[in-house]
Backbone bond lengths (Angstrom), bond angles and torsions (degrees), N, CA, C in turn:
res aa  C-N    CA-C-N  psi(-1)  N-CA   C-N-CA  omega(-1)  CA-C   N-CA-C  phi
1 X - - - 1.407 - - 1.559 108.18 -
2 X 1.231 123.42 -31.66 1.504 127.49 -175.18 1.422 109.38 -70.58
3 X 1.422 120.96 -14.63 1.396 122.54 175.04 1.607 115.75 -104.42
4 X 1.201 114.09 16.39 1.532 117.96 -179.46 1.527 110.37 -108.28
5 X 1.299 118.51 139.54 1.450 117.70 -173.48 1.618 102.46 -142.56
6 X 1.266 117.17 150.33 1.383 125.24 176.18 1.531 108.11 -97.36
7 X 1.378 122.33 145.83 1.359 126.54 177.10 1.584 104.34 -98.49
8 X 1.380 116.99 135.88 1.472 124.95 171.51 1.530 110.69 -108.94
9 X 1.334 116.10 108.86 1.446 122.37 -179.62 1.466 112.30 -86.40
10 X 1.230 122.71 2.81 1.485 123.85 -176.07 1.493 114.94 -99.51
11 X 1.328 118.59 24.29 1.462 117.55 -178.87 1.536 112.77 -86.57
12 X 1.325 121.35 -14.54 1.452 127.41 -172.43 1.656 107.21 -68.54
13 X 1.307 114.62 -47.89 1.464 125.49 -167.89 1.465 113.73 -118.86
14 X 1.261 118.08 74.49 1.513 121.72 179.97 1.548 108.91 -66.30
15 X 1.291 119.48 151.85 1.339 125.25 176.71 1.511 109.91 -117.22
16 X 1.372 114.17 139.44 1.423 120.10 -171.32 1.568 108.88 -119.28
17 X 1.313 115.87 146.68 1.473 121.44 176.23 1.436 111.06 -61.58
18 X 1.346 113.52 159.30 1.423 122.22 178.51 1.608 113.14 -53.62
19 X 1.333 112.78 136.46 1.562 117.21 175.33 1.467 114.39 -102.09
20 X 1.327 117.64 -3.28 1.460 115.50 -175.61 1.524 111.94 90.75
21 X 1.345 115.01 8.05 1.542 119.60 -179.10 1.496 105.12 -102.82
22 X 1.349 112.75 152.54 1.458 120.13 179.73 1.528 105.13 -87.01
23 X 1.318 121.18 125.17 1.379 124.01 -174.85 1.579 109.32 -71.21
24 X 1.277 120.49 139.70 1.458 130.95 161.80 1.600 108.40 71.19
25 X 1.336 118.05 16.57 1.424 122.17 175.21 1.514 112.10 -105.36
26 X 1.333 124.09 126.19 1.396 119.03 -175.72 1.522 117.18 -70.03
27 X 1.410 113.46 145.88 1.430 114.84 -176.43 1.509 110.75 -151.37
28 X 1.279 117.72 161.51 1.433 122.36 172.01 1.484 107.14 -103.89
29 X 1.322 117.99 156.96 1.457 123.93 -177.76 1.648 103.63 -111.81
30 X 1.185 119.75 100.14 1.467 126.47 -172.57 1.430 116.68 -98.55
31 X 1.367 117.21 130.02 1.481 118.60 -179.89 1.560 108.74 -71.57
32 X 1.282 113.61 152.35 1.552 122.55 -178.26 1.555 103.20 -89.14
33 X 1.379 122.33 -4.71 1.502 117.41 177.47 1.452 111.77 -67.34
34 X 1.236 117.52 172.56 1.473 120.32 -172.97 1.582 114.94 -63.72
35 X 1.253 119.58 -27.46 1.511 122.23 179.18 1.548 112.95 -76.76
36 X 1.314 118.48 -10.59 1.430 124.35 179.56 1.511 110.15 46.17
37 X 1.401 113.54 45.80 1.505 121.69 176.94 1.547 109.45 -74.16
38 X 1.315 113.57 155.75 1.548 118.84 176.13 1.475 115.03 -107.33
39 X 1.270 115.00 159.99 1.503 121.30 179.02 1.450 105.57 -80.29
40 X 1.375 119.05 136.87 1.463 123.53 176.58 1.533 107.32 -147.61
41 X 1.223 114.78 166.10 1.451 117.53 175.20 1.441 110.34 -98.30
42 X 1.311 120.39 129.08 1.395 123.45 -173.02 1.544 112.54 -108.79
43 X 1.323 118.23 -108.50 1.483 121.32 -168.47 1.496 109.77 -84.56
44 X 1.284 115.92 154.49 1.495 122.56 176.92 1.587 104.48 -80.07
45 X 1.366 114.27 124.42 1.482 114.30 -175.83 1.673 108.98 -105.92
46 X 1.302 115.33 10.68 1.427 121.29 -179.97 1.516 116.99 104.23
47 X 1.242 123.01 159.08 1.445 125.80 178.20 1.584 111.90 64.04
48 X 1.381 117.41 26.23 1.450 120.24 -177.03 1.548 113.38 70.94
49 X 1.319 120.15 21.87 1.387 121.10 -178.22 1.589 108.59 -112.73
50 X 1.316 116.47 142.20 1.435 127.51 -179.80 1.503 108.14 -117.74
51 X 1.315 115.57 120.50 1.474 124.39 177.42 1.554 110.79 -55.71
52 X 1.348 117.02 133.71 1.510 118.00 169.78 1.525 108.36 -94.01
53 X 1.399 110.37 136.30 1.505 119.81 -178.17 1.531 107.69 -139.54
54 X 1.236 119.92 -177.46 1.470 125.64 172.48 1.568 111.94 -116.91
55 X 1.307 110.19 155.87 1.488 119.04 -178.20 1.452 111.64 -164.87
56 X 1.330 122.96 157.10 1.441 124.18 166.22 1.509 113.11 -49.90
57 X 1.433 117.83 134.47 1.497 115.26 -174.15 1.556 111.14 -62.27
58 X 1.311 113.02 137.23 1.471 119.59 169.53 1.566 110.89 -116.27
59 X 1.296 115.64 -3.03 1.436 123.31 177.63 1.543 111.77 54.00
60 X 1.372 114.43 41.56 1.493 116.53 172.37 1.515 111.72 -112.56
61 X 1.310 116.96 -173.62 1.455 123.27 -167.78 1.553 113.59 -62.08
62 X 1.298 114.93 -19.40 1.496 121.20 -174.59 1.551 111.36 -73.30
63 X 1.311 116.20 -20.98 1.381 120.53 -170.53 1.479 119.77 -124.92
64 X 1.441 114.68 8.25 1.374 117.79 -177.07 1.623 106.26 -112.31
65 X 1.362 109.39 130.98 1.439 118.22 -174.79 1.500 109.64 -129.48
66 X 1.343 113.44 170.69 1.512 122.13 167.98 1.449 112.23 -144.26
67 X 1.376 115.78 158.97 1.411 122.50 174.58 1.505 115.26 -93.22
68 X 1.311 117.86 125.93 1.459 123.66 175.76 1.433 109.29 -95.97
69 X 1.311 115.49 101.10 1.584 119.15 179.49 1.471 116.49 -59.88
70 X 1.339 112.23 -30.96 1.542 113.53 -178.58 1.509 111.79 -71.75
71 X 1.262 121.13 -23.39 1.468 119.91 -177.82 1.408 113.53 -117.62
72 X 1.422 119.56 -18.22 1.412 123.59 -177.78 1.509 112.19 80.55
73 X 1.288 121.73 9.94 1.351 129.31 174.10 1.537 120.96 -85.56
74 X 1.218 122.87 146.91 1.481 127.13 174.70 1.525 105.15 -100.10
75 X 1.326 116.25 111.79 1.438 122.30 -173.02 1.505 114.10 -106.78
76 X 1.344 114.93 145.15 1.518 115.40 173.99 1.493 108.35 -69.79
77 X 1.306 115.58 140.86 1.527 120.83 -169.84 1.569 107.66 -68.28
78 X 1.375 120.63 -37.40 1.422 118.73 -173.85 1.639 106.68 -87.41
79 X 1.234 113.36 -50.54 1.585 118.71 -179.56 1.492 107.97 -91.36
80 X 1.278 119.10 81.55 1.421 122.27 -173.80 1.484 123.16 -60.85
81 X 1.338 112.96 -23.05 1.506 122.52 174.25 1.476 110.71 -77.83
82 X 1.349 123.96 -14.18 1.447 125.32 -178.61 1.581 106.63 -92.46
83 X 1.421 111.97 129.67 1.376 117.32 179.83 1.562 106.17 -125.37
84 X 1.336 116.66 156.67 1.386 124.57 171.75 1.462 109.51 -68.47
85 X 1.324 119.26 132.99 1.436 128.80 -165.71 1.511 109.46 -146.13
86 X 1.369 115.90 170.38 1.382 122.76 165.77 1.577 108.18 -96.39
87 X 1.346 115.97 143.91 1.435 117.68 -174.72 1.551 111.39 -59.05
88 X 1.312 112.09 130.04 1.562 121.58 177.43 1.554 112.30 -42.67
89 X 1.314 114.41 132.88 1.438 118.33 174.89 1.392 115.28 92.15
90 X 1.374 119.89 -4.76 1.482 119.50 -178.32 1.499 116.17 -104.56
91 X 1.385 115.19 -6.26 1.447 121.69 170.94 1.606 112.89 56.73
92 X 1.178 117.69 31.30 1.523 119.43 179.34 1.524 109.17 63.28
93 X 1.403 118.25 43.96 1.435 121.10 -179.58 1.656 107.36 -100.00
94 X 1.288 111.65 157.02 1.549 116.84 176.55 1.528 105.61 -53.45
95 X 1.312 113.85 136.82 1.421 123.40 172.18 1.510 109.84 93.16
96 X 1.274 123.74 -15.86 1.466 128.09 175.58 1.585 108.89 -59.48
97 X 1.313 112.90 132.80 1.506 121.95 -175.79 1.489 108.98 -79.05
98 X 1.370 113.08 145.50 1.517 120.36 177.24 1.619 98.63 -85.62
99 X 1.349 111.60 136.66 1.536 120.36 176.03 1.497 113.10 -136.95
100 X 1.271 115.63 167.76 1.423 124.69 174.21 1.575 102.81 -110.67
101 X 1.356 115.09 126.31 1.435 117.93 179.48 1.524 108.74 -150.79
102 X 1.380 117.60 173.96 1.435 121.67 179.78 1.532 105.43 -69.52
103 X 1.324 110.28 143.67 1.427 125.53 179.51 1.520 111.19 -60.09
104 X 1.285 124.07 130.19 1.414 128.07 -173.89 1.583 110.74 -131.15
105 X 1.289 117.70 -4.05 1.423 123.35 -177.14 1.620 109.83 60.42
106 X 1.313 109.61 36.03 1.580 114.41 172.42 1.500 110.84 -94.72
107 X 1.196 115.41 162.13 1.440 127.05 177.80 1.495 115.04 -63.14
108 X 1.341 118.57 -24.81 1.514 121.66 -179.68 1.504 110.79 -87.24
109 X 1.376 117.02 17.22 1.495 117.22 177.73 1.531 111.65 -121.51
110 X 1.347 115.27 19.81 1.550 118.39 179.08 1.493 106.45 -130.83
111 X 1.335 111.27 137.75 1.470 118.06 -173.87 1.463 111.59 -133.85
112 X 1.281 118.16 153.28 1.403 122.55 174.69 1.604 107.99 -104.62
113 X 1.293 117.26 136.31 1.470 127.36 -175.47 1.559 106.25 -109.34
114 X 1.267 122.54 113.21 1.412 123.52 177.68 1.582 105.58 -98.87
115 X 1.332 117.98 96.94 1.351 121.01 -174.45 1.541 103.10 -83.68
116 X 1.346 114.38 -170.71 1.505 118.30 178.63 1.422 106.66 93.17
117 X 1.332 120.84 -132.74 1.472 121.25 -169.44 1.566 110.77 -80.37
118 X 1.327 117.32 -23.15 1.553 119.38 -167.89 1.548 108.19 -96.64
119 X 1.287 124.06 -44.84 1.460 127.59 -177.20 1.521 108.29 55.92
120 X 1.287 118.94 47.87 1.435 123.60 173.15 1.571 113.20 -99.46
121 X 1.383 113.58 152.72 1.394 118.66 178.08 1.579 107.97 -124.92
122 X 1.276 119.90 130.95 1.426 125.13 -178.99 1.469 113.83 -131.91
123 X 1.390 117.34 148.36 1.449 116.88 177.89 1.539 109.89 -70.25
124 X 1.454 118.21 139.88 1.307 111.48 175.54 1.424 123.58 -59.04
125 X 1.277 115.06 -17.11 1.434 118.28 -179.45 1.626 115.95 -87.95
126 X 1.331 112.77 -7.15 1.410 117.82 178.56 1.474 110.52 -155.44
127 X 1.355 118.29 98.24 1.503 125.73 -178.26 1.460 111.86 -74.24
128 X 1.303 122.51 -4.83 1.397 129.13 -176.63 1.541 109.61 -89.17
129 X 1.204 117.35 -11.06 1.575 124.74 177.41 1.501 107.52 -110.46
130 X 1.432 115.00 151.59 1.343 120.49 176.14 1.559 108.46 -140.68
131 X 1.423 116.10 156.27 1.419 119.15 170.63 1.536 109.67 -55.14
132 X 1.397 122.77 133.69 1.241 120.49 -172.48 1.624 108.25 -146.76
133 X 1.331 117.59 130.14 1.513 116.45 176.09 1.561 109.12 -76.61
134 X 1.286 115.87 122.29 1.379 121.99 -172.61 1.490 113.35 -48.87
135 X 1.332 116.39 123.25 1.487 120.10 170.68 1.477 110.94 74.82
136 X 1.404 120.87 4.04 1.418 121.48 -174.07 1.572 116.91 67.64
137 X 1.428 114.05 17.79 1.367 123.69 -174.90 1.521 108.75 -75.16
138 X 1.264 120.81 121.76 1.456 126.02 179.98 1.541 113.64 -97.82
139 X 1.364 116.30 24.87 1.354 115.69 177.68 1.516 117.85 -96.52
140 X 1.270 122.26 154.06 1.470 121.47 179.70 1.576 109.36 -55.39
141 X 1.241 110.60 136.56 1.515 117.17 178.15 1.577 115.94 96.10
142 X 1.382 112.24 -12.23 1.504 114.54 -178.39 1.482 109.39 -60.07
143 X 1.320 119.52 134.25 1.466 115.97 -177.94 1.416 116.93 -90.68
144 X 1.353 116.60 164.94 1.564 118.18 -173.71 1.516 106.38 -115.50
145 X 1.316 118.64 137.34 1.467 126.26 175.12 1.517 109.64 -139.08
146 X 1.275 113.00 -177.58 1.425 121.37 177.63 1.576 109.35 -90.76
147 X 1.315 116.34 138.73 1.420 118.80 179.75 1.552 107.75 -149.75
148 X 1.371 108.79 158.66 1.576 113.02 179.51 1.497 109.60 -50.20
149 X 1.252 119.04 137.86 1.397 127.74 178.88 1.607 112.43 -61.04
150 X 1.318 120.49 119.64 1.463 121.33 179.27 1.524 110.21 -139.50
151 X 1.361 121.93 -6.56 1.374 124.16 169.33 1.519 110.37 74.74
152 X 1.222 116.32 20.69 1.574 120.37 169.62 1.464 116.18 -70.03
153 X 1.300 120.01 161.52 1.473 126.13 -178.20 1.529 107.76 -57.66
154 X 1.356 115.72 -37.45 1.508 119.80 178.89 1.538 115.05 -65.67
155 X 1.304 116.07 -3.87 1.452 121.48 179.48 1.514 111.10 -118.24
156 X 1.323 115.52 12.90 1.435 121.02 -179.47 1.574 110.89 -109.21
157 X 1.262 119.13 118.14 1.451 122.17 178.63 1.568 109.58 -131.00
158 X 1.311 117.20 126.51 1.505 115.87 -177.29 1.502 106.94 -112.30
159 X 1.288 118.33 153.35 1.355 125.29 175.66 1.438 111.06 -86.06
160 X 1.351 113.12 132.23 1.457 124.56 -171.94 1.544 101.76 -123.59
161 X 1.413 119.19 106.91 1.387 125.69 178.82 1.574 112.64 -85.09
162 X 1.256 117.94 1.31 1.521 123.91 178.67 1.622 107.63 -83.44
163 X 1.293 120.05 65.03 1.450 122.32 177.66 1.469 105.41 -88.20
């Protein structure tokens, strides 16, 4: 018996609990800081990854997303195989940048959204971290990374379905 093992074929497509998001409906992810900037993918930082930053809304393909309830991923509305992720090689550590990249079914591509009063997003693998606008900078182009959860305005992002 100590040499018998079962195979689990369900590791490719994990299912995640409800996040409070409406599936398949386009939305913007808007900062709660005073400028009301939105999350968008900006420059290519290599390895097929695009840095996530904030800017004034232009309502274009770089800032419109939707929630895929089957996978738990936040997908770009135009490039449906691109999902919001943590930068490769950073293992959901403090300071790791938020990026948009091809879906790989990895743990660093699923997030929990705490709607209600807080509006925080955390990686499923580490609830002590939250999406954070670097340095609390509310200027266009400020990048978003993971940082220790402190519930400041630079860590609050609400979903806006009025695209």
